[in-house]
C-alpha positions in Angstrom: 0.0 0.0 0.0 1.4 3.4 -1.0 2.3 5.7 1.9 0.0 8.4 0.5 -2.9 6.0 0.7 -2.0 5.0 4.2 -1.9 8.7 5.2 -5.3 9.2 3.6 -6.7 6.3 5.6 -5.2 7.7 8.8 -6.8 11.1 8.2 -10.1 9.4 7.7 -9.6 7.3 10.8 -8.7 10.4 12.7 -12.1 11.9 12.0 -13.8 8.6 12.9 -11.9 8.1 16.1 -12.4 11.7 17.2 -16.1 11.4 16.7 -16.2 8.1 18.6 -14.1 9.4 21.5 -16.3 12.5 21.7 -19.4 10.3 21.9 -17.8 8.1 24.6 -17.1 11.2 26.6 -20.6 12.4 26.2 -22.0 9.1 27.4 -19.8 9.5 30.5 -20.9 13.1 31.1 -24.7 12.5 30.7 -25.2 10.7 34.1 -23.6 13.8 35.8 -26.6 15.8 34.7 -28.9 13.3 36.3 -26.8 13.3 39.5 -27.3 17.1 39.8 -31.0 16.8 39.4 -31.2 13.9 41.9 -29.2 16.0 44.4 -31.6 18.9 44.0 -34.6 16.6 44.6 -32.9 15.1 47.7 -32.4 18.5 49.1 -36.0 19.4 48.5 -37.2 16.3 50.3 -34.9 16.9 53.2 -36.2 20.5 53.4 -39.8 19.1 53.4 -39.0 16.7 56.2 -37.4 19.5 58.3 -40.4 21.8 57.7 -42.8 18.9 58.6 -40.9 18.4 61.9 -41.2 22.1 62.6 -44.9 22.0 61.8 -45.5 19.1 64.2 -43.7 21.0 67.0 -45.7 24.1 66.3 -48.9 22.1 66.2 -48.2 20.6 69.6 -47.4 24.0 71.0 -50.5 25.5 69.5 -52.6 22.8 71.1 -51.0 23.3 74.5 -51.5 27.1 74.4 -55.1 26.6 73.3 -55.7 24.4 76.4 -53.9 26.8 78.7 -56.0 29.7 77.3 -59.2 27.7 77.9 -58.2 27.0 81.5 -57.3 30.7 82.1 -60.7 31.8 80.6 -62.5 29.3 82.9 -60.6 30.5 86.0 -61.4 34.2 85.2 -65.0 33.5 84.5 -65.3 31.5 87.8 -63.6 34.2 89.8 -66.0 36.8 88.2 -69.0 34.8 89.2 -67.7 34.5 92.8 -67.7 38.3 93.0 -71.5 38.3 93.8 -71.0 36.2 96.9 -68.1 38.0 98.7 -68.9 39.7 102.0 -65.5 41.2 103.2 -62.9 43.6 101.7 -60.2 40.9 102.1 -62.3 38.4 100.1 -62.8 41.1 97.5 -59.1 41.9 97.2 -58.1 38.3 97.0 -60.7 37.6 94.3 -59.8 40.7 92.4 -56.2 39.6 92.3 -57.2 36.1 91.1 -59.2 37.7 88.3 -56.3 40.0 87.3 -53.9 37.0 87.3 -56.2 34.9 85.2 -56.8 37.8 82.8 -53.0 38.4 82.4 -52.5 34.7 81.7 -55.4 34.6 79.3 -53.9 37.6 77.4 -50.4 36.0 77.3 -51.7 32.6 76.2 -53.9 34.2 73.5 -50.8 36.1 72.2 -48.7 32.8 72.3 -51.6 31.0 70.5 -51.8 33.6 67.8 -48.0 33.4 67.3 -48.1 29.6 66.9 -51.0 29.9 64.5 -49.0 32.3 62.3 -46.0 29.9 62.4 -48.3 27.0 61.5 -49.8 29.0 58.6 -46.3 29.9 57.3 -45.0 26.4 57.6 -48.1 25.0 55.9 -47.5 27.4 52.9 -43.8 26.5 52.7 -44.7 22.8 52.8 -47.2 23.3 50.0 -44.5 25.0 47.9 -42.0 22.3 48.7 -44.5 19.6 47.7 -45.2 21.4 44.4 -41.4 21.7 43.7 -40.8 18.1 44.6 -43.6 16.9 42.3 -42.3 19.1 39.5 -38.7 17.9 40.0 -39.7 14.3 40.1 -41.6 14.7 36.8 -38.6 16.5 35.2 -36.2 13.9 36.5 -38.4 11.0 35.1 -38.6 12.8 31.7 -34.9 13.4 31.8 -34.2 9.7 32.6 -36.3 8.7 29.6 -34.7 11.2 27.4 -31.2 10.1 28.5 -31.9 6.5 27.7 -32.9 7.5 24.2 -29.9 9.8 23.9 -27.4 7.3 25.2 -28.9 4.6 22.9 -28.6 6.9 19.9 -24.9 7.7 20.8 -24.1 4.0 21.3 -25.7 3.2 17.9 -23.5 5.9 16.3 -20.4 4.5 18.0 -21.2 1.0 16.6 -21.5 2.5 13.1 -18.2 4.4 13.5 -16.5 1.2 14.8 -17.6 -0.6 11.7 -16.0 2.1 9.5 -13.0 2.0 11.7 -12.5 -1.7 11.2 -12.9 -1.4 7.5 -10.3 1.3 7.3 -7.8 -0.2 9.7 -8.1 -3.7 8.5 -4.8 -3.6 6.4 -2.9 -1.2 8.7 -0.1 -2.3 10.9 -1.8 -3.2 14.3 0.9 -1.6 16.3 0.8 1.6 14.3 -3.0 1.7 14.6 -2.8 1.1 18.4 -0.3 4.0 18.8 -2.4 6.2 16.5 -5.6 5.6 18.5 -3.8 6.3 21.7 -2.4 9.6 20.3 -5.9 10.6 19.2 -7.2 10.1 22.7 -4.4 12.0 24.4 -3.9 14.8 21.8 -7.4 16.3 21.6 -8.3 14.4 18.4 -5.2 15.1 16.3 -3.0 12.1 15.6 -1.6 12.9 12.2 -0.2 16.3 11.3 1.9 17.9 8.6 5.5 19.1 8.9 6.0 22.5 7.3 9.3 24.3 7.0 10.8 21.6 9.2 8.3 22.3 12.0 5.7 19.9 13.4 2.4 21.6 13.1 1.1 19.6 16.1 3.6 20.7 18.7 5.4 23.5 16.7 8.8 22.1 17.5 11.6 22.4 15.0 12.8 19.0 13.8 16.3 18.1 12.6 17.1 18.3 8.9 17.8 14.6 8.5 14.6 13.8 10.3 12.6 16.1 8.1 14.1 14.6 5.0 13.0 11.1 6.1 9.5 12.4 6.4 9.7 14.2 3.1 10.7 11.0 1.3 7.4 9.5 2.6 8.7 5.9 2.6 7.7 5.0 6.2 5.5 6.1 9.1 7.3 8.5 11.4 6.2 9.7 14.8 7.1 13.2 16.1 9.7 12.7 18.9 8.2 15.5 20.9 4.4 15.1 20.6 4.3 11.5 19.3 1.9 12.4 16.4 2.4 10.8 13.0 4.0 13.2 10.6 3.6 13.7 6.8 5.3 16.2 4.6 3.5 19.2 3.2 5.0 21.6 0.7 5.9 25.0 2.0 4.2 28.1 0.8 5.3 29.3 -2.6 8.5 31.3 -2.4 9.5 30.0 1.0 12.3 27.5 1.1 13.2 25.0 3.8 16.4 26.1 5.4 18.1 24.6 8.5 21.4 24.7 10.2 22.2 21.1 10.8 24.3 21.9 13.8 21.5 23.9 15.4 18.7 21.4 14.7 20.5 18.3 15.7 20.4 14.8 14.1 18.3 11.7 14.0 20.6 10.0 16.6 19.8 12.9 19.0 16.1 12.1 18.8 16.2 8.4 19.5 16.1 8.7 23.3 13.4 11.5 23.0 11.2 9.3 20.9 11.5 6.4 23.3 10.7 8.6 26.3 7.8 10.1 24.5 6.1 6.8 24.0 6.8 5.7 27.5 5.1 8.9 28.8 2.2 8.2 26.4 1.8 4.7 27.9 1.7 6.1 31.4 -1.0 8.6 30.3 -2.9 5.8 28.6 -3.1 3.9 31.9 -4.8 6.9 33.4 -7.4 7.2 30.6 -10.2 4.8 31.0 -13.3 5.4 28.9 -15.8 2.7 29.5 -19.4 2.6 28.4 -22.1 0.0 28.5 -22.6 -1.7 25.2 
């Protein structure tokens, strides 16, 4: 297979792999949207429970103050009735004090009762609002779950189609080259094959040695950039611009052997950290 044909296949594979990786990442990100909505729903439910507990406490307090108020009213009324049967000044003073005490308690209990009634009304309104928000959020969450299932299914179907195209294009490529190429695509933001122009890698913008650039220009083998690990192909310079390098400044092929080996070792370490799994 001619090198130009191989490069053309790699360019096509680059597009396919980039799409596939992007879809895989989308599938990984989609559940995070659900998690956010689920956390919001959980917070609303916790708030509802807390409000309900406050409501129960206020209801108990309201009942107690209502009973205390009724008792104070009875004591006052009883004391007022006894006024008709008193015969001495001392009895009058004692009964008058009893009426005043009962009246003061009655006024205080009535004030406390009204306060608890306002608290109950406020809490009841808040609970109604919470209930409405919870129902709305549950409905939206259910709709989102259904939508996500459809969305994920569609993305997985697209991935399968891309994998079919990928297998057809990569069938007659060197497996090792394809493995490295796919790894580069994942780690280099979708760019695995780039041109060399004026002796510069357009992927990492590093100047390459003249001898190295000449090997790429011949186009007789697949060459990886020693700096960014991308596959390189030669592209003619703009008209009127000549490639010019100082061999001493740019180095030689032997200077790059260690760099290239280290580059792929680093790629392998990065690859171990990248784990994109999705349910098929």
